[in-house]
C-alpha positions as CSV (number, residue, x, y, z in Angstrom):
1,M,15.3,-8.1,10.6
2,A,12.9,-5.1,9.7
3,P,12.3,-4.4,6.0
4,L,14.6,-2.0,4.3
5,E,12.9,1.2,4.1
6,Y,13.8,3.2,0.6
7,E,12.8,6.3,-1.3
8,A,11.9,5.0,-5.0
9,I,11.9,7.5,-6.9
10,D,10.9,7.2,-10.9
11,V,13.8,9.3,-13.7
12,T,11.2,11.0,-14.8
13,D,10.7,12.9,-11.8
14,E,12.3,16.5,-10.9
15,R,14.4,15.6,-8.3
16,V,16.7,13.4,-10.4
17,K,17.8,16.0,-12.1
18,E,18.6,18.1,-8.8
19,L,20.3,14.4,-7.5
20,A,22.0,14.7,-10.4
21,Q,23.5,18.0,-10.0
22,V,24.2,17.4,-6.2
23,L,26.2,14.7,-7.0
24,A,28.4,16.4,-9.9
25,N,28.9,19.8,-7.1
26,E,32.4,19.3,-6.0
27,K,30.8,21.6,-2.8
28,A,27.7,19.3,-2.2
29,M,29.8,16.1,-2.0
30,A,32.3,18.0,0.5
31,I,29.2,18.7,3.1
32,L,28.1,15.3,2.9
33,R,31.1,13.7,3.2
34,L,31.7,15.6,6.4
35,L,28.1,14.5,7.6
36,R,28.7,10.6,6.9
37,E,31.5,11.2,9.8
38,R,29.5,13.0,12.7
39,E,26.4,15.6,13.0
40,L,27.1,19.1,12.7
41,S,25.1,23.0,12.1
42,I,25.5,24.9,9.4
43,S,28.2,27.5,10.9
44,E,30.3,24.2,12.1
45,I,30.2,22.6,8.6
46,S,31.4,26.4,7.4
47,K,33.9,26.4,9.3
48,E,35.6,23.0,8.8
49,L,35.4,23.2,5.2
50,K,36.3,27.2,5.4
51,M,32.8,28.0,3.3
52,P,31.0,31.1,3.3
53,M,27.5,29.7,5.7
54,S,24.6,30.8,2.7
55,T,26.8,28.6,0.9
56,V,26.7,25.7,2.7
57,S,22.7,26.5,3.7
58,Y,22.1,26.5,-0.3
59,H,23.7,23.4,-0.5
60,L,22.0,21.9,2.6
61,D,18.8,23.0,1.2
62,K,19.7,21.1,-2.3
63,L,20.6,17.6,0.0
64,L,17.4,17.7,2.1
65,R,15.6,18.3,-1.0
66,V,16.4,14.9,-2.5
67,G,16.9,13.0,0.4
68,L,20.9,12.6,0.9
69,V,21.1,14.2,4.1
70,E,18.5,15.1,6.8
71,V,17.7,16.6,10.4
72,S,19.3,14.9,12.7
73,G,18.6,16.8,15.9
74,R,18.6,20.7,17.7
75,K,20.7,22.5,19.7
76,Y,21.4,26.0,21.4
77,G,23.8,28.1,20.0
78,K,25.8,30.7,22.1
79,R,22.7,33.3,21.7
80,L,20.6,30.5,22.8
81,Q,18.5,30.5,19.8
82,E,17.9,27.1,18.5
83,V,20.2,25.4,16.1
84,K,20.0,22.2,13.2
85,L,21.8,19.4,13.3
86,Y,22.0,18.1,10.0
87,R,23.5,14.1,9.8
88,A,24.3,12.4,6.3
89,S,20.9,9.8,5.4
90,S,20.5,6.5,6.1
91,R,17.9,5.8,3.9
92,P,19.1,4.6,0.1
93,I,17.1,5.9,-2.8
94,L,16.1,4.2,-5.9
95,L,15.5,5.3,-9.1
96,L,13.5,3.5,-11.6
97,P,13.6,3.6,-15.2
98,R,9.6,2.7,-15.5
99,P,6.6,3.3,-12.9
100,A,6.3,0.5,-10.3
101,K,3.6,-1.8,-10.6
102,Q,3.7,-2.9,-7.0
103,E,3.2,0.3,-5.1
104,K,0.3,1.0,-6.9
105,T,-1.8,-2.7,-7.2
106,M,-1.0,-3.1,-3.2
107,P,-4.3,-1.3,-2.8
108,F,-5.7,-3.2,-5.1
109,D,-4.3,-7.1,-4.1
110,R,-6.8,-5.8,-0.5
111,L,-10.0,-5.2,-2.8
112,K,-9.5,-8.6,-4.7
113,V,-9.0,-10.4,-1.1
114,I,-12.3,-8.0,0.3
115,T,-14.6,-8.6,-3.2
116,L,-14.0,-12.9,-2.6
117,S,-15.1,-12.5,0.9
118,I,-17.8,-10.7,-0.3
119,A,-18.4,-12.8,-2.8
120,T,-18.5,-16.3,-0.5
121,G,-20.7,-14.5,2.0
122,L,-23.4,-13.7,0.1
123,S,-22.7,-17.1,-1.9
124,L,-23.6,-18.6,1.6
125,L,-26.2,-16.6,2.3
126,V,-28.4,-16.6,-0.8
127,Y,-27.9,-20.6,-0.6
128,W,-28.9,-20.9,3.2
129,L,-32.2,-18.6,2.3
130,S,-32.7,-20.1,-0.9
131,K,-32.2,-24.0,0.5
132,K,-34.5,-23.2,3.3
133,H,-37.1,-21.4,1.4
134,Y,-37.3,-24.6,-1.2
135,T,-36.8,-27.8,1.3
136,G,-39.2,-25.7,3.7
137,S,-42.1,-25.9,1.6
138,K,-41.1,-29.1,0.0
139,A,-40.8,-30.5,3.2
140,Q,-44.5,-30.0,4.1
141,T,-45.8,-31.3,0.9
142,E,-43.6,-34.4,1.3
143,T,-45.3,-34.8,4.8
144,I,-48.8,-34.5,3.4
145,R,-48.0,-36.7,0.5
146,I,-46.6,-39.3,3.3
147,F,-49.2,-39.6,5.2
148,S,-51.8,-39.8,3.2
149,K,-50.9,-42.5,0.7
150,G,-49.6,-44.5,3.6
151,A,-46.5,-45.3,1.7
152,P,-43.5,-43.4,1.2
153,S,-42.5,-41.7,-1.6
154,Q,-38.7,-40.2,-2.7
155,P,-38.4,-37.3,-2.3
156,S,-38.3,-35.1,-5.4
157,S,-34.9,-33.8,-6.1
158,T,-35.2,-31.0,-8.6
159,G,-35.7,-28.1,-5.9
160,S,-32.4,-29.2,-4.6
161,Y,-30.0,-28.1,-7.4
162,I,-31.4,-24.8,-7.2
163,P,-30.2,-23.3,-4.3
164,I,-26.4,-24.5,-5.6
165,I,-27.3,-22.7,-8.8
166,L,-28.2,-19.1,-6.9
167,A,-25.8,-19.3,-4.7
168,L,-23.1,-19.7,-7.6
169,A,-24.6,-17.4,-9.8
170,T,-24.4,-14.9,-6.7
171,F,-20.8,-15.5,-6.5
172,A,-19.8,-15.1,-9.9
173,L,-21.6,-11.8,-10.2
174,V,-20.0,-10.0,-7.1
175,A,-16.9,-11.4,-7.9
176,S,-17.1,-9.9,-11.4
177,I,-18.4,-6.9,-10.3
178,G,-15.1,-6.8,-8.0
179,W,-13.1,-7.6,-10.7
180,F,-14.7,-4.9,-13.0
181,V,-14.0,-1.9,-10.7
182,K,-10.3,-2.9,-10.2
183,K,-9.9,-3.0,-13.7
184,R,-11.5,0.3,-13.9
185,F,-9.2,2.3,-11.3
């Protein structure tokens, strides 16, 4: 089942005042009730409700603006001119007493994933390069030491922690930069 699409309007939005006015107006509500049943043009609504076309047009404009009515199609009239057909919208309208945070944070959730991915990739790269650098020079030294003394010596483990420390520091630095950018905006 597809997710239900809706229009969320903050109560401080000007359209809420228009929506309240439309819902309180009997003529606009009569037009809306008629358009819930079938698709009609302005002239057909005018004939059906016995209202002047200018009144129907005025109320349709308001109904369109607040999202209660939509243009459903077009047809050709008696004089071969294009005529719009209207119907009641099936899209729900959600009034929000306070601003929704989810819409605002969605791009930042992506930023968090991207930041963590970059931090992980860079820390792995730093680990690989530093491991190659530190173990490469130590391995040559150990090989020379083994052949010169004749007895195997244990490799020193002081250099083996450096790649890990550098990788962790890189991850922490990139992740904190991402966190700072997210908080800044």
